[in-house]
Phi, psi and omega in degrees: 000319184292324175297318179300319179301313183294318176304314183299319176301315183296320178299315181298317179299316179294322176300318184292325178291317179290332179295324178301312178297317184293316176291323179298329180277312183303312183291343176262004177075024176271136183301134171227136178240002181203145173217113185234143172248116183096174183237172179087194180297146180283130177268318175233140180215136177213128180257128181219123183058047178066012179240132186260118176262133182214151171240124192250177196292324183250095186284017182268059182153195181170174180198155169247127184253150178243141187300146167266130187294333179280315179294322180269007177055052180246143180298126181295347180263003182306123179291353180267359171283144184301325184290338181266003181277152170305151185305316186298322177295321180295317179301322182295318179294318181296319186275349187296327183294316177298318178298319180298316178297320181291315180295322177296316181299316179297319181294316180299319177298320177299318178296321179294320181284322176301320185283311190256350182084187181247151180289164173284164180299142177299147175266170177305144175102182182230136177267133177270116177276321182197160175229146182265133181305141175072007179260170187304315181299314181293315180298326184279353176098007178295139184234155173299134183099346181287149180251116178276118184255328182222148170237120179053041178075358174261133181290132179282157180281218180232159174069199181299331181295323178296314183298313180301318182301312183295314180302320181292327175295318177297317182296329181268003186239047178299126173067012179242139185294140173236128181263124181233152179246133182237161173244122176239110188056246183253009180250154175241140177207165184252140180227145173257123181254135177241087186303138185275150180274121173227117180049043177078002177239148181282146178215147182240355177068043181225149174263119185245148178214162169302149183284097189238141177300142177291331180289155183233167177229150177286151182286147186291317185206179186290334174299313181291324177299313181288327177299309181292320173305312176307314185294310181298315184296315177297322182293317182291318183296311181297315182295325179290320175297320175300317180304314183288324179299325180295336176299331178268319185278327184213066191299312189303321181283316183290325178307324178297331183266353185286138184246139175272186177302316184294320176296317180300315178300314177302315178298320179295320178301315181293317180292324182294340174296339178277003180092197182307318186290328176294317178295320180293324175298310181302320177298315179297315180299314179290321177298321176293320173303316179300316182301311185291314187299313181294343179275352181293142189280055172250138189306326177289345182257163180303324178296324179296313180293330174292322174297315174305314183294317177299318178296323177294322180296321179286318183285330183090002179202154186300156170293140183304140188299314178307318178290324177295315182296319182297315180290324179294319178294319176303314182297315182301312180293325177298310180294315177298316183297316178296318180301314182293320177297320181294314182296319177299314178297313184291324177299317182296319178297317175303315180293327177295311177301317178299321182292322178293323182292327182281349184281000000 
């Protein structure tokens, strides 16, 4: 059921993205002849007002299609064809999907914060959320729920600054011991960490966060609600952008953290176990990721189409069709290849975990 929930959320977010393109075109009087969720052969199809609505076999995507004047017997100079509209109107149509996902994510965060409240101010120290088997934190005996209070005898601060300070210390101490003091329930103890070397930086294989109470409090007024929503939205958006930026600046390290469709569904299933709040958080995270992903300047994505349109606006004429096709095909093979690799990797990891659990 949790897997089904996460797939349903993914489908809804894709639907919302494509609906952004669809409405931006329709409301401007631009011809549209298709609205599809998914790729591949159509499972369900319905034509209404000269627009074919379909649900396809592979629901990890979607598209809004515009009529070909030759096939649809339309005058090539018809002003209602997308290609004949002013550049600014076409930019609106291309950007509408990304904008829709960002608006949806922001709205979801407001609903989530209104429903469950906001956390209390963080307390001193850093909370360990999880450790990876056979990594430095796990080998040193660090456990989920531990609170890291001191590093080399120096008391950590609070909040994100404390986490950043510890991460920096770990990265600068590759293969060198670090003495930390932790609190485990009501006892205090010291642990020696030896960060492992990955691309010249130390890593311990642990998920860390500021030491924040699990309890939440209701927002005092609408001003506090929007202030906290703005903070959370900005944080999620910036972290997502930094993650994609890392694919270019530090691919080998970032690729280990990159998730494919299988992993995304697994994460959604885990978060859905937390109830409505977990599902909403998953929806907001993926909606922001869809927005940033589609902004990348790859021809198959909105960002790539936006680049072609902007170049046309500068040149005064479209990019040559042969060049568009060549770049688009290259982009297609890149995205499909990456998706296949991620699916294989994530599926393999799931099978390994299941095998270990069954032993």
